[in-house]
C-alpha positions as CSV (number, residue, x, y, z in Angstrom):
1,X,37.6,-64.2,4.8
2,X,35.5,-63.3,1.6
3,X,33.7,-60.5,3.9
4,X,36.7,-59.5,5.4
5,X,38.5,-58.6,1.9
6,X,35.4,-56.8,0.8
7,X,35.3,-54.1,3.6
8,X,39.5,-53.8,2.6
9,X,37.6,-52.9,-0.5
10,X,35.3,-50.5,0.8
11,X,37.7,-48.7,2.7
12,X,40.2,-47.6,-0.1
13,X,37.8,-47.4,-2.7
14,X,36.4,-44.6,0.5
15,X,39.9,-43.3,1.5
16,X,39.7,-42.7,-2.0
17,X,36.6,-40.2,-2.7
18,X,37.9,-38.9,0.1
19,X,41.2,-38.3,-0.9
20,X,39.5,-36.5,-4.6
21,X,39.4,-32.7,-4.1
22,X,35.9,-30.5,-6.1
23,X,35.6,-26.4,-6.4
24,X,32.6,-26.6,-4.1
25,X,33.2,-26.0,-0.4
26,X,30.5,-26.2,1.7
27,X,29.0,-23.6,4.4
28,X,28.4,-23.0,8.0
29,X,24.0,-23.0,8.0
30,X,22.8,-19.5,9.1
31,X,20.1,-20.9,11.3
32,X,18.8,-17.5,12.5
33,X,15.9,-17.9,15.0
34,X,14.6,-14.9,14.4
35,X,11.4,-14.0,17.4
36,X,9.9,-11.3,15.8
37,X,10.2,-8.3,13.0
38,X,13.1,-6.1,12.5
39,X,15.6,-7.3,13.2
40,X,18.9,-8.2,12.3
41,X,21.5,-10.6,13.0
42,X,24.8,-10.7,11.7
43,X,27.8,-13.5,12.1
44,X,31.9,-13.1,10.5
45,X,34.1,-16.5,11.0
46,X,37.6,-17.1,9.6
47,X,38.9,-20.9,9.4
48,X,41.4,-23.0,7.6
49,X,38.1,-22.7,4.6
50,X,38.4,-19.1,4.9
51,X,36.3,-16.1,6.2
52,X,32.0,-16.7,6.4
53,X,30.4,-13.8,6.1
54,X,26.8,-14.7,7.5
55,X,23.6,-11.8,7.4
56,X,20.2,-11.9,8.3
57,X,17.2,-9.5,8.4
58,X,13.9,-9.6,8.9
59,X,11.5,-6.4,8.0
60,X,8.8,-8.1,9.5
61,X,7.3,-10.4,11.5
62,X,7.6,-13.9,9.9
63,X,9.2,-13.2,6.7
64,X,13.5,-13.0,6.5
65,X,15.9,-12.7,3.9
66,X,19.0,-14.5,3.9
67,X,22.7,-13.8,2.2
68,X,25.9,-15.2,2.9
69,X,29.2,-15.5,1.1
70,X,32.1,-17.3,1.7
71,X,35.6,-15.5,0.0
72,X,38.8,-17.8,0.3
73,X,42.6,-17.2,-1.2
74,X,45.9,-19.7,-0.3
75,X,48.9,-17.8,-1.3
76,X,51.5,-19.4,-3.2
77,X,54.5,-17.1,-4.3
78,X,55.0,-19.0,-7.4
79,X,51.7,-18.5,-8.6
80,X,49.0,-16.5,-6.2
81,X,46.0,-17.3,-8.5
82,X,46.2,-20.4,-8.1
83,X,43.8,-20.9,-5.0
84,X,40.9,-18.7,-4.6
85,X,37.6,-19.2,-4.1
86,X,35.0,-17.2,-3.1
87,X,31.0,-17.4,-3.1
88,X,27.7,-16.4,-2.5
89,X,24.0,-16.8,-1.5
90,X,20.4,-15.1,-0.9
91,X,17.2,-16.9,0.6
92,X,14.4,-16.0,1.7
93,X,12.3,-17.9,4.4
94,X,8.8,-17.8,6.9
95,X,9.9,-18.5,10.9
96,X,7.3,-19.1,13.5
97,X,7.9,-18.0,16.8
98,X,5.6,-19.7,19.4
99,X,5.3,-18.3,22.9
100,X,8.3,-16.8,22.3
101,X,11.0,-19.4,22.5
102,X,10.6,-22.2,20.1
103,X,11.5,-21.3,16.4
104,X,10.3,-23.2,13.0
105,X,11.9,-21.6,10.0
106,X,11.8,-22.1,6.6
107,X,13.6,-20.7,4.0
108,X,14.5,-21.4,0.1
109,X,17.8,-20.1,-1.3
110,X,20.1,-19.6,-4.3
111,X,24.1,-19.2,-5.3
112,X,26.5,-19.7,-6.9
113,X,30.6,-19.7,-6.4
114,X,33.5,-19.7,-8.1
115,X,36.8,-21.9,-7.2
116,X,40.6,-22.9,-8.9
117,X,41.7,-25.6,-6.3
118,X,44.9,-26.9,-6.7
119,X,46.6,-31.0,-4.9
120,X,51.0,-30.9,-5.4
121,X,51.5,-34.1,-6.0
122,X,54.3,-36.3,-3.6
123,X,55.2,-32.3,-2.6
124,X,56.6,-31.4,-6.1
125,X,55.3,-27.6,-7.9
126,X,56.0,-29.6,-11.0
127,X,53.1,-31.3,-10.6
128,X,50.5,-29.7,-9.7
129,X,47.1,-31.2,-10.4
130,X,44.0,-28.2,-10.5
131,X,41.3,-27.5,-11.8
132,X,39.0,-24.7,-12.0
133,X,35.7,-24.3,-12.7
134,X,31.8,-22.3,-11.0
135,X,29.0,-24.4,-9.7
136,X,24.8,-23.3,-8.6
137,X,23.0,-23.9,-5.0
138,X,19.3,-24.4,-4.8
139,X,18.4,-25.3,-1.8
140,X,15.7,-26.0,1.0
141,X,17.0,-25.5,5.1
142,X,14.5,-26.4,8.4
143,X,15.5,-24.5,10.7
144,X,14.8,-25.4,14.5
145,X,15.5,-23.9,17.7
146,X,14.5,-22.6,21.5
147,X,15.5,-19.6,22.9
148,X,15.5,-20.8,26.5
149,X,16.0,-23.8,26.6
150,X,17.2,-24.7,30.4
151,X,18.3,-21.9,30.7
152,X,21.3,-22.3,29.2
153,X,20.7,-20.0,26.1
154,X,19.7,-19.7,22.5
155,X,20.3,-23.9,21.5
156,X,19.2,-24.8,17.2
157,X,19.7,-27.3,14.6
158,X,19.5,-26.9,10.3
159,X,18.5,-29.7,7.8
160,X,19.9,-28.3,4.3
161,X,18.0,-29.8,1.4
162,X,20.5,-29.3,-1.5
163,X,21.0,-29.6,-6.0
164,X,24.6,-28.0,-6.8
165,X,24.9,-28.5,-10.1
166,X,29.1,-27.9,-11.1
167,X,30.9,-26.9,-14.1
168,X,35.4,-27.7,-14.8
169,X,35.9,-24.6,-16.9
170,X,39.5,-26.0,-17.0
171,X,42.1,-28.4,-15.6
172,X,45.4,-30.5,-15.8
């Protein structure tokens, strides 16, 4: 019985933390899988978290740059400045391609962003809980992938370790 009560308590605590909003919106990592120098890669996607742009360039063999960004804005008729998110990051990295197929990459990067977000309470515009702030992120990223895995095309995976520092500048 006591074990069940503890599980229910943990479940409700996790639900509360899952409901919390933050000024930080994570981006999807850029897994480039370069083979040789003088290659360029770009990707643009749009989803509920906004517009994402990922670019990468390798000017010479084994050395690459990345610039990635994210922009999102929720339009509110009463206050259009209330909800937005902007983020830009850059990274420098080293890659190595084995047998023109298996690729290992290591990137180190820095990014910063700013955000204003709001959560309506009980769908009442007068009770909007909002916060404004910015953040900085340092990260290391390890990518591994293949260009011809089982003749199915390119596939890759990423592990990203980061340190994100928040600063709230205003909130109600």
